[in-house]
C-alpha positions in Angstrom: -2.2 -13.2 39.6 -4.3 -11.6 36.9 -6.5 -14.7 37.0 -8.0 -13.4 40.3 -11.1 -11.3 39.6 -11.9 -10.8 43.2 -10.9 -11.9 46.7 -11.1 -15.5 47.8 -14.0 -16.1 50.2 -13.3 -14.3 53.4 -9.9 -13.1 52.4 -8.9 -9.5 53.3 -7.3 -8.5 50.0 -9.0 -7.6 46.7 -6.8 -10.0 44.7 -6.4 -9.1 41.1 -8.4 -5.8 41.1 -5.5 -3.8 42.2 -2.2 -4.3 44.0 -2.6 -4.3 47.7 -0.2 -2.3 49.8 0.8 -3.8 53.2 2.1 -1.3 55.6 4.9 -2.4 58.0 4.5 -1.6 61.7 7.6 -2.8 63.6 6.8 -3.1 67.3 10.3 -4.3 67.9 13.2 -2.0 68.8 15.8 -3.6 66.5 14.4 -3.6 62.9 17.0 -3.8 60.2 15.6 -0.7 58.6 15.9 1.5 61.7 12.2 2.0 62.1 11.7 -0.1 65.2 9.4 1.7 67.7 9.9 2.1 71.5 6.4 1.4 72.7 2.9 0.4 71.7 1.6 4.0 71.5 4.2 4.8 68.9 3.4 1.7 66.9 -0.3 2.4 67.0 0.3 6.0 65.8 2.4 4.7 62.9 -0.3 2.2 62.0 -3.0 4.9 61.9 -0.7 7.1 59.8 -0.1 4.3 57.3 -3.8 3.7 57.2 -4.3 7.4 56.3 -1.7 7.1 53.6 -3.6 4.4 51.9 -2.5 1.0 53.2 -4.8 -1.9 52.5 -3.5 -3.9 55.4 -1.2 -3.3 58.4 1.4 -5.9 59.3 2.5 -5.8 63.0 5.7 -7.5 64.0 7.3 -7.9 67.5 10.4 -9.8 66.6 13.1 -8.7 64.2 14.1 -10.9 61.3 17.2 -9.0 60.5 20.5 -11.0 60.1 21.9 -11.9 63.5 18.8 -10.9 65.4 18.4 -12.6 68.8 15.3 -14.8 69.3 12.5 -13.1 71.1 10.7 -14.9 73.9 7.0 -15.4 73.0 6.0 -13.6 76.2 8.0 -10.6 75.2 6.7 -10.8 71.6 3.1 -10.9 73.0 3.8 -7.9 75.2 5.0 -5.9 72.1 2.3 -7.0 69.6 -1.0 -7.6 71.4 -1.6 -4.0 72.6 -0.9 -2.7 69.1 -3.2 -5.2 67.5 -6.0 -4.5 70.0 -5.7 -0.8 69.6 -5.6 -0.8 65.8 -8.5 -3.2 65.6 -10.5 -0.7 67.6 -9.5 2.3 65.7 -9.3 1.2 62.0 -11.3 -1.0 59.8 -8.3 -2.2 57.9 -7.4 -5.9 58.2 -4.5 -6.6 60.4 -1.6 -9.1 60.0 0.9 -10.3 62.6 4.4 -11.2 61.6 5.2 -14.1 63.8 6.5 -17.7 63.8 4.9 -18.5 67.1 1.6 -20.3 67.5 1.1 -18.8 71.0 1.5 -15.3 69.7 -0.7 -16.0 66.7 -3.5 -17.4 68.7 -3.8 -14.3 70.9 -3.2 -11.9 68.1 -6.0 -13.5 66.0 -8.3 -13.3 69.1 -7.4 -9.7 69.5 -8.5 -8.8 65.9 -5.8 -9.9 63.5 -7.0 -11.7 60.3 -3.6 -12.7 58.8 -0.5 -14.5 60.1 2.7 -13.6 58.2 5.1 -16.5 58.9 8.7 -16.0 57.6 9.3 -19.7 58.3 6.3 -20.8 56.2 4.9 -22.9 59.1 8.2 -24.7 59.7 9.3 -23.2 62.9 6.3 -24.0 65.1 4.3 -27.1 64.3 1.3 -25.7 66.2 1.0 -22.6 64.1 -0.9 -24.2 61.1 -3.6 -25.4 63.5 -4.0 -22.0 65.1 -4.5 -20.4 61.6 -6.9 -23.1 60.5 -9.1 -22.9 63.7 -9.3 -19.1 63.4 -10.2 -19.2 59.7 -7.3 -16.8 59.1 -5.1 -16.2 56.1 -1.5 -17.2 56.2 1.5 -15.8 54.3 4.2 -18.4 53.6 7.6 -17.0 53.0 10.6 -18.7 51.4 13.2 -18.9 54.1 14.5 -22.4 54.5 15.4 -23.6 58.0 18.0 -26.2 59.0 15.1 -28.6 59.7 11.4 -28.3 60.5 10.9 -27.2 64.0 14.4 -25.8 64.4 14.9 -22.3 65.7 14.7 -19.8 62.9 18.0 -18.8 61.5 16.6 -16.2 59.0 19.6 -16.3 56.6 20.4 -20.0 56.3 21.0 -22.1 54.4 21.6 -20.3 51.1 20.8 -21.8 47.7 24.1 -22.4 45.9 24.8 -19.6 43.4 24.7 -22.0 40.4 21.3 -23.4 41.2 18.1 -22.1 39.5 16.8 -19.9 42.3 13.3 -19.6 40.8 12.9 -23.3 40.6 14.3 -23.8 44.1 12.0 -21.2 45.6 9.1 -22.6 43.7 9.7 -26.1 44.9 10.2 -25.0 48.5 7.1 -22.8 48.6 5.1 -25.6 46.9 6.1 -28.0 49.6 5.1 -25.5 52.3 1.7 -24.9 50.6 1.1 -28.6 50.5 1.9 -28.8 54.2 -0.5 -25.9 54.9 -3.2 -27.7 53.0 -2.6 -31.0 54.8 -3.1 -29.0 58.0 -6.5 -28.0 56.8 -5.8 -24.4 55.6 -8.0 -23.7 52.6 -6.2 -22.6 49.3 -8.1 -19.4 49.4 -6.4 -18.6 52.7 -2.8 -19.1 51.5 -0.5 -16.4 50.2 3.1 -17.0 49.1 6.1 -14.7 49.4 9.5 -15.4 47.6 11.4 -13.9 50.5 13.6 -11.4 48.7 16.8 -11.0 50.6 16.3 -13.9 53.0 19.2 -16.3 52.6 19.7 -15.1 49.0 22.4 -13.3 47.2 21.8 -10.0 45.5 21.8 -11.7 42.1 19.2 -14.3 43.4 16.9 -11.6 44.7 17.1 -9.8 41.5 16.4 -13.0 39.5 13.3 -13.7 41.6 12.0 -10.2 40.9 12.9 -10.5 37.2 11.1 -13.9 36.9 8.3 -13.3 39.3 5.7 -14.3 36.7 7.4 -17.6 36.1 7.5 -18.3 39.9 3.7 -17.5 40.0 3.2 -20.2 37.3 5.0 -22.9 39.3 2.7 -25.9 39.4 2.4 -25.9 43.1 1.8 -22.1 43.3 -0.5 -21.4 40.3 -3.5 -19.4 41.3 -2.1 -18.4 44.7 -1.6 -14.7 45.4 2.0 -13.5 45.6 3.1 -11.0 48.2 6.5 -9.3 47.6 8.5 -7.5 50.2 11.3 -5.4 48.6 11.2 -2.5 51.0 14.6 -1.0 51.8 16.2 -4.5 51.4 19.9 -5.1 51.3 19.9 -6.1 47.6 18.7 -2.6 46.7 21.4 -1.0 48.8 24.1 -3.1 47.2 22.9 -2.3 43.6 22.6 1.4 44.3 25.3 1.7 47.0 23.0 3.4 49.4 22.2 3.1 53.1 18.8 2.0 54.4 17.5 5.5 54.8 18.1 6.3 51.1 16.5 3.3 49.4 13.0 4.7 48.6 13.5 5.1 44.9 15.0 1.6 44.6 12.1 0.2 46.6 9.6 1.9 44.3 11.4 0.5 41.2 11.2 -3.0 42.7 7.5 -2.5 43.6 6.7 -1.4 40.0 8.6 -4.5 38.6 6.8 -6.7 41.1 3.4 -5.4 39.9 4.4 -6.0 36.4 5.4 -9.6 37.4 2.0 -10.3 38.9 2.4 -9.5 42.6 -1.0 -9.3 44.3 0.5 -7.3 47.2 3.6 -5.5 48.3 4.8 -5.1 51.8 6.5 -1.8 52.5 7.6 0.9 55.0 6.8 3.9 52.8 3.1 3.6 52.1 2.1 6.9 50.6 4.8 6.8 47.8 4.1 3.1 47.2 0.4 3.6 46.8 1.0 6.2 44.1 3.5 3.9 42.4 1.1 1.0 42.5 -1.8 3.0 41.1 0.2 4.0 38.1 1.6 0.5 37.7 -1.9 -1.0 37.9 -3.1 1.4 35.3 -0.5 0.1 32.9 -0.5 -3.6 33.9 -4.1 -4.2 34.7 -5.6 -1.3 32.7 -7.2 0.0 35.9 -7.6 3.8 35.8 -8.6 5.0 39.3 -11.9 6.8 39.7 -11.3 10.5 38.8 -8.6 9.7 36.2 -8.8 12.2 33.3 -8.2 11.4 29.6 -6.3 13.7 27.3 -3.0 13.8 29.2 
């Protein structure tokens, strides 16, 4: 990602100048991390707090993608998401993202002020979603999370890549295919971001291998030049390595964030924005040679 000297035309992130921090606003009651919120007012308050803490973008989600989560009806997802997006669009200048696999939800969210659709199915769950993104001139995040078949109901953790298979090559090939599908649907390359999907249908060893070889993934022929977004926040692989519950995974998340920056991530998606911004600024100073304004020599 160091090849990016500035944002693609119209894109909301300053790719390559510094690592962008995406703050998570879960407007669903059953998030895996225990940070689901009971109503729109609480979600808006969280979004504004994350903006104050230095987030570059806010990602609003109304349907949990935790293992075993029940599907959410699009009407209920809209009820959870749209008031939050509308209120945040009116109260902050930050670009907004909506975490959804539904074209119906995406269309209304984009009309309400969102600029990005974060699709954990990589446009496979709803065949109409790509068109909604294209018509709105929005950016789309394509995450590696293979479904049983295109158009099938999302199963979030299935099917797994066999442990003996090269996980970096497998993810690279799958994401390349989804990028090609997005481009066939008319979405411009400058509007496409890819996410390796740490923890989604992957063993701990596979998630760690993706993080270890992130730079190699970014050089995959079908992905070269596209921004990488990495979402390690409070994930199960961190808990298993450190033997810690969700509430105690901040240090592990920050270690993963620093490694992602070193591996070329253009953006990281996290719950704990203030600490992550500080982590990214130091990592950027090392990796990109970018000393923030006000930095002092001699220390």
